[in-house]
C-alpha positions in Angstrom: -0.2 0.1 -0.3 1.5 3.1 -0.5 2.4 5.8 2.1 -0.9 8.4 1.1 -3.4 5.8 0.9 -2.4 4.4 3.9 -2.5 8.0 5.7 -5.7 8.4 4.1 -7.0 5.1 5.3 -5.5 5.8 8.7 -7.1 9.5 9.0 -10.8 7.3 8.1 -10.3 5.3 11.5 -9.0 8.0 14.5 -11.7 9.5 17.1 -13.9 6.9 15.8 -15.1 4.1 18.0 -14.5 0.7 15.6 -15.3 -2.7 16.1 -11.9 -4.8 14.8 -13.4 -7.5 14.6 -15.4 -6.1 11.8 -12.6 -4.0 10.1 -11.9 -7.0 7.9 -14.0 -9.8 6.0 -13.4 -13.7 5.6 -12.3 -14.8 2.1 -12.1 -18.0 0.6 -8.3 -19.9 1.3 -6.9 -16.6 1.6 -5.3 -14.9 4.1 -6.5 -10.6 4.1 -5.4 -7.9 6.4 -5.5 -3.9 7.4 -3.3 -1.9 8.7 -5.2 0.8 10.9 -1.9 1.9 12.5 1.4 2.2 11.3 4.2 4.5 12.9 7.8 4.2 13.7 7.1 3.4 17.5 5.1 0.5 16.0 1.9 -0.9 13.9 -1.6 -2.5 14.7 -3.1 -4.8 11.5 -6.0 -6.7 11.7 -6.7 -9.9 10.5 -9.1 -12.7 9.2 -7.7 -16.0 8.1 -10.1 -18.8 6.5 -10.1 -21.9 7.8 -6.4 -23.8 7.5 -4.6 -21.0 6.3 -1.1 -19.3 8.0 1.7 -17.7 8.3 4.9 -20.1 7.9 8.0 -19.4 10.6 10.0 -16.5 11.0 11.6 -14.0 13.2 11.1 -10.2 13.8 13.8 -7.9 15.7 10.8 -6.6 17.9 8.1 -8.2 20.0 4.6 -8.7 19.0 1.4 -8.9 20.1 -1.4 -11.5 18.7 -5.1 -10.9 20.6 -7.4 -13.0 19.3 -10.2 -11.8 18.2 -12.4 -14.8 16.7 -11.6 -18.3 16.3 -8.9 -20.6 17.5 -5.0 -21.1 15.7 -2.2 -22.3 17.0 0.2 -19.9 17.6 4.3 -21.9 17.3 6.6 -20.3 19.3 10.3 -22.2 19.1 8.8 -25.2 18.5 6.1 -25.4 21.0 2.6 -24.7 20.0 -0.3 -22.7 22.2 -3.8 -23.0 21.5 -5.2 -19.9 21.7 -9.3 -19.0 21.3 -11.5 -15.9 21.5 -10.1 -13.3 23.8 -6.9 -14.9 24.3 -3.9 -13.1 23.8 -0.1 -14.1 23.4 3.8 -12.5 22.7 5.9 -13.4 20.7 9.1 -12.6 21.1 11.7 -10.7 19.1 14.3 -12.8 17.3 12.4 -15.9 18.2 11.1 -18.0 15.1 7.4 -18.0 15.7 4.5 -19.3 12.8 0.3 -19.1 13.1 -1.8 -21.9 11.9 -5.7 -21.5 11.7 -7.6 -24.2 13.0 -10.8 -22.7 12.1 -12.0 -19.1 10.4 -9.9 -17.0 12.7 -9.2 -12.8 13.3 -6.7 -11.5 15.3 -4.9 -8.3 16.5 -1.2 -7.8 15.2 0.4 -4.6 17.4 3.9 -5.0 16.3 6.3 -2.9 18.9 9.9 -1.4 17.3 10.6 0.9 20.6 
């Protein structure tokens, strides 16, 4: 997404009451995302995963918090699997390998803390 389009999107979400769960919709066999905050210090992105969709193992140089908005997923951090359900959150530590798989249709907020 271009910087101008991102700025327009962020502006349209500011100073409004929002339901995070409604900001993205499921699509068959896909992962849909919408970044709602993008700053130097971090970002907030909402995701909708169709059942069975996954993010392969990777690392990030900063902590990331996953908040389960709907459905169930398996989050694997440094080889240890964690089941999360609606309302749960888990912190993926910086520089630790992690992956995510949607066990059902699944929506989450991903909060990245860069500084």
